[in-house]
C-alpha positions, 0 to 999 in steps of 0.5 A, spaced: 726 815 725 725 808 728 731 805 732 734 799 730 735 793 735 742 791 737 745 784 735 751 780 739 753 774 736 758 768 739 765 769 737 772 768 739 776 771 745 781 774 740 775 778 736 773 781 743 779 782 747 786 784 746 791 786 752 786 786 757 781 791 754 775 790 749 777 792 742 769 792 740 762 792 744 761 785 746 758 781 752 762 776 756 758 770 759 761 766 765 757 761 768 750 765 769 754 772 769 753 777 764 758 782 763 756 788 758 762 792 755 764 797 751 770 798 746 776 800 750 773 797 757 777 793 761 775 786 762 774 783 769 779 778 772 774 773 773 773 772 766 776 765 764 778 761 758 771 758 758 767 764 757 762 765 752 764 772 748 758 775 744 761 780 739 756 786 737 754 785 729 750 790 724 743 788 726 741 787 718 746 781 718 742 777 722 740 773 716 747 770 716 746 767 722 740 762 720 741 756 716 736 757 711 735 750 709 733 748 717 731 755 719 735 754 725 740 758 729 748 757 727 750 760 733 748 763 739 746 771 739 742 776 743 738 781 741 737 788 745 731 791 743 731 799 742 728 800 749 735 798 752 732 793 757 728 787 753 733 782 751 731 776 746 736 770 747 737 765 741 741 759 742 745 755 737 740 750 734 733 754 736 728 753 730 725 759 727 719 760 723 721 764 716 714 767 714 714 770 707 710 776 706 709 777 698 704 781 694 702 787 690 702 791 696 704 789 703 703 792 710 707 790 716 703 790 722 708 786 727 715 789 729 721 786 732 720 784 739 712 784 738 709 777 740 704 774 735 699 769 736 696 764 732 690 768 731 693 775 730 695 778 723 702 780 723 702 782 716 697 784 710 697 783 703 693 787 698 692 783 691 692 786 684 684 785 685 684 789 691 683 783 696 686 784 702 689 778 706 691 777 713 697 773 714 697 769 721 703 765 724 702 757 725 704 758 732 705 763 737 712 766 737 716 773 738 718 777 732 726 777 732 728 780 725 724 782 718 728 781 712 727 786 706 729 782 700 730 787 695 731 783 688 724 781 689 720 786 693 717 782 699 719 781 706 721 775 710 719 775 718 723 771 722 719 768 728 722 765 735 716 760 736 714 759 744 715 752 747 
């Protein structure tokens, strides 16, 4: 079974801290310092009121934090990939590429955290006639989420484009 990335999204201090202890897993960002805390950990004294609080969220809810009209992030977020060391930082207003994968048979090639380039296929689709089409992104980027839509069996890739 494949491990799932962890997702942290911006929230209020009250959602993360109560009586000097964390009520859930969260990340506190004070200036250029990040403090990663588990539920029940004491909050360091240097954390101020202007700190940014990112709260652990269910990864499958990532799509809730993307505006489907503009394809932009609604809030700040951090993805921690399954290796535990690789982090992808998403800022409020970052534009994502939403690329659908629809067809008779779908084969996902790129996974979350993979870098995809313009000429590389990130998915393959087989038509009912047996033709195979490889889907390629319009710009280089990093896959941050793959949404499986169940009412119509297909996928949507969320890719953070490179600058």
